[in-house]
C-alpha positions in Angstrom: 0.0 0.1 0.0 2.8 2.5 1.0 4.5 1.8 -2.6 1.2 2.6 -4.2 0.9 5.8 -2.5 4.9 6.5 -3.3 4.2 5.8 -7.1 1.2 7.8 -6.9 3.0 10.8 -5.4 5.7 10.3 -8.0 3.6 10.3 -11.0 1.6 13.5 -9.9 5.1 15.3 -9.7 6.2 13.7 -13.0 2.6 15.0 -14.5 3.2 18.4 -12.9 6.9 19.0 -14.0 5.8 17.9 -17.6 2.4 20.1 -17.7 5.1 23.0 -16.7 7.3 22.2 -19.4 4.9 21.3 -22.3 1.9 23.7 -22.5 -0.2 21.1 -24.4 -0.7 19.2 -21.2 -2.8 21.3 -19.0 -4.6 20.1 -15.4 -5.7 23.5 -14.6 -3.3 24.0 -11.8 -5.7 22.3 -9.4 -3.9 19.8 -6.9 -7.2 17.7 -6.7 -7.3 17.1 -10.6 -3.6 16.2 -10.5 -3.9 13.9 -7.3 -7.2 12.1 -9.6 -4.8 12.1 -12.7 -2.2 10.5 -10.7 -4.5 7.8 -9.1 -6.0 6.9 -12.6 -2.5 6.7 -14.2 -1.3 4.6 -11.4 -4.3 2.1 -11.5 -4.0 1.8 -15.5 -0.5 1.3 -15.1 -1.2 -1.3 -12.4 -4.1 -3.4 -14.0 -4.6 -2.4 -17.7 -1.0 -2.0 -18.8 0.0 -5.3 -18.4 -2.8 -6.9 -20.0 -2.1 -5.0 -23.2 1.2 -5.2 -23.2 1.0 -8.9 -23.3 -1.4 -8.9 -26.2 0.7 -6.3 -27.9 4.2 -8.4 -27.5 4.6 -9.5 -31.2 3.7 -5.9 -32.5 6.1 -4.3 -29.6 9.0 -7.0 -31.0 8.6 -6.3 -34.6 9.0 -2.7 -33.9 12.0 -3.1 -31.5 9.6 -1.6 -28.6 8.6 1.6 -30.2 4.9 0.2 -30.0 5.6 0.7 -26.4 5.5 4.7 -26.9 2.2 4.3 -28.5 1.0 2.3 -25.8 2.1 4.9 -23.3 0.6 7.7 -25.3 -3.0 6.0 -25.6 -3.2 5.2 -22.0 -2.4 8.8 -21.2 -5.1 9.8 -23.5 -7.6 6.9 -21.7 -6.2 8.9 -18.5 -7.7 12.3 -20.1 -10.9 10.9 -21.2 -11.5 9.1 -17.7 -10.7 12.3 -15.8 -13.2 14.2 -17.9 -15.7 11.8 -17.5 -15.5 12.3 -13.8 -15.7 15.9 -14.1 -11.8 16.7 -13.8 -10.2 19.0 -16.5 -7.1 17.1 -17.6 -6.3 18.2 -21.5 -3.9 16.8 -23.6 -3.1 18.7 -27.0 -6.9 19.5 -26.8 -8.3 16.2 -26.0 -11.0 15.9 -24.9 -13.2 16.9 -26.7 -11.2 17.4 -29.9 -9.4 14.4 -31.1 -6.8 15.3 -33.7 -3.2 14.7 -34.9 -2.0 17.5 -32.3 -3.6 15.4 -29.2 -1.8 12.3 -30.6 1.8 13.8 -30.7 1.2 15.8 -27.7 0.3 12.5 -25.9 3.3 10.7 -27.3 5.5 13.6 -25.9 3.7 13.8 -22.7 4.2 10.1 -22.4 7.8 10.4 -22.9 8.2 13.3 -20.8 6.3 11.6 -17.9 8.5 8.3 -18.1 11.8 10.3 -17.9 10.7 12.4 -15.0 9.1 9.7 -13.3 12.3 7.3 -13.8 14.3 10.2 -12.3 12.3 10.9 -9.5 12.3 6.9 -8.8 15.9 6.9 -8.7 16.2 9.6 -6.0 13.2 8.1 -4.0 13.1 4.7 -2.7 10.1 2.5 -3.3 
């Protein structure tokens, strides 16, 4: 339980840093939204991502792991959609409500940035 809380705080910090550096990702500077986004992202990464990763393993192997970036971007867009369904404003490149190429590109860049920042913070903070 403590590990989940630590990972959720690390994800929240990573999302806040990436949103600060990359203006296409916006959580409205609301800490409640940031906490909800981190919890949703943690739950999706814990329960949904392993299943999708297992099914997409052949495609991931054919693309030498680059499909993992697409998978992370799709999960980030799913987090934005779920947060919007619960009434929290987490926007990635105009999505939701506008799904466009800029939303996909913003999700890919945001997923890469969140992964990098979360990895750096994870190296500093023990689990």
